[in-house]
C-alpha positions, 0 to 999 in steps of 0.5 A, spaced: 586 481 478 579 482 480 573 481 477 567 484 475 560 485 479 554 479 480 550 483 477 543 483 480 537 481 479 532 487 479 526 487 484 520 482 484 515 487 479 508 486 485 502 489 481 496 485 486 494 485 493 497 476 493 504 478 493 505 484 497 508 483 504 506 484 511 498 484 509 494 481 516 491 476 516 484 475 521 481 483 521 476 484 522 472 490 519 471 496 522 475 494 529 480 499 531 487 497 528 493 503 531 498 504 525 494 508 519 502 509 515 506 503 514 504 495 512 495 498 513 493 492 509 488 485 511 484 481 509 477 479 514 476 472 514 473 471 508 478 475 505 476 481 503 482 487 502 480 492 509 485 499 511 487 502 518 485 509 516 483 513 521 477 518 520 476 524 522 475 526 529 475 518 531 481 512 532 483 508 527 479 502 525 479 497 519 475 500 512 473 497 505 480 498 501 479 501 495 483 497 488 490 495 492 495 495 486 501 492 489 508 494 490 510 501 488 514 506 489 512 514 493 511 520 488 511 515 482 508 515 477 501 511 477 498 512 471 491 508 471 491 507 478 487 513 480 483 513 487 488 505 489 491 504 493 498 500 494 505 499 499 511 500 499 517 496 498 517 499 506 511 499 509 508 505 507 501 507 505 499 508 498 494 512 494 494 514 486 492 521 486 492 527 482 497 532 483 499 538 478 496 537 473 500 527 474 499 521 477 503 520 482 504 515 488 503 520 495 502 518 503 496 515 503 496 517 511 495 525 509 
């Protein structure tokens, strides 16, 4: 006899930095960093959220982060989060931008 499969739990919703995995502690604002695509977020010793970015013609370094709203899915609608950032479940850096009249989570390092 086959028994019914067990229902899997829905993923836990994460809408803030405190539940986002992979945030590096003890980051120095303005210090160099290595990866601008995945697991880019950090916090300073005084608790400021920062991200690893690469401005034109310069090496990657840590900058103050725009509002960060937790873990979201790439290409999903981001509604009222325009100009905010998030992290995909795989660690990809995401930014909420307007795309063809809609707001979508897109790669933040693009």
